[in-house]
N, C-alpha and C positions, 0 to 999 in steps of 0.2 A: 540573279547574282548581282551584287552590286560592285562598282569598279575596285574598290578596297579589297574585298573577297579575292575576287580574281588577281588582284597584284599579290596578295599574300600566297596563293595557290601556285602561281608561277614562281615566285622565289624558293618556295620549299621544293618544287619540282627540279629547279635549277641545282639546288643544293644536292638533291638525291642523285641526278644523273651525270653529275660533274665527277669525272675520274680524278683522283688524287694523282700527285707526281711520287715519286720514289721519296725524294726528300722530306715531303710532308709526312710519309709512312715512316720512315727512318726517325724523324722528328718526334711522333706521338705514336708509337707501335701500340700501346694499349688502347689508344682511341680508335684505332682501325682493326683490332684483333675482331675475327668473327664477321667481319664485313666483306660483302661481294664487290669486287672492283674489276676493272680492266685496265690493264696498261700496254701501252705501244712503247717500242724500243728496240734495240739492238742486242741480238743474242751474243753474249761474251765466251760461250763456250762452256764445257763442265769438266775442264782439266783441274783437279783438286789442288795441285800446287798454285796455278794460275789464279784459282779462286780465292785461295788464302792470301795472296799478295793483293789481289784487287780489293777484297770486302775486308781484309784486315784481322780476320777470324776465320775457324774453320766451321763448316757445316757438313752434315753426313750427305756427301755427295754419291749421286749414282751416275753412271754414264749417260742416261737420258735426261737427267735434270741439268739446268744451266743457270747461268747469271744473266740478268737482263738490265741494261743500262739504257734510261730514258732521257739522258741528257742532264738531270739533277742530280742522279745517284745511282748506285747499284743494288739489285735485290735479288735473292737466290729465288729460283722457281721449281718447285715439285711438280713434276708431270704425272705422279701416280695416281691412277683413276680407277674405281671399280665400275666395271661393266658387266651386263649380263647377257651371256651367250647362251640359247637355249634352255633357260631357266637356270643356268649355272653362272655365279659370280667369280669372275675372274679381275685380275689386276693387269693394267696395261700402262706401258709408259711410251710416251711419243718423243721421237728424236727431232730434235730442232737444229738446223744447219748454224754453224759458227758465222758470225759477222753478218746475218741476215736481219732485217727489220721484221719484227712480228708483232703481232697483237696476242695477247692472252688473257682470258678472265679466268677467276677464282676467288678463293677467300683467303684474307690475310690471317696466318696463324703465327704463333710464336714459339721459337725452339725452346729448349730446356735453359737457355742463358738468357732469354728474354728478347732474343734477336727475331724481327719479323722476316717472314718468308710469305711468297705467294703458292698456295696450293691450287694448282689449276683444276678447274672443274670441267673443262672441255679441251678439245684438241688445239693447241696454239696454232694460228694462221700466220703462214708467211706472207707478208705484203708486198 
């Protein structure tokens, strides 16, 4: 491989592996829809009234889902995951403590109003 080819591959890899900020996702929700990403930030909790105040809109909240603040903005995170136990598919949600620094990976989806949220596809990790 020549030097130019290596440089192009390096640039593509950087773009693929760089995690976006919440602000970037909120600015261009359709551009991130369906994209697998990882976010780090602070869990702001799952209280529906608090979430409505923080986010300025309501999302269908479950007591195991939460809002993540990464310093650039806030995004709703759904922790509902399908797992297989003894050949049977069950739904599981993970509890994330409020006010803790976490890392969570998942896919950006849009709700019925076009607002983005992160659908976690693995257990959130407390840092």
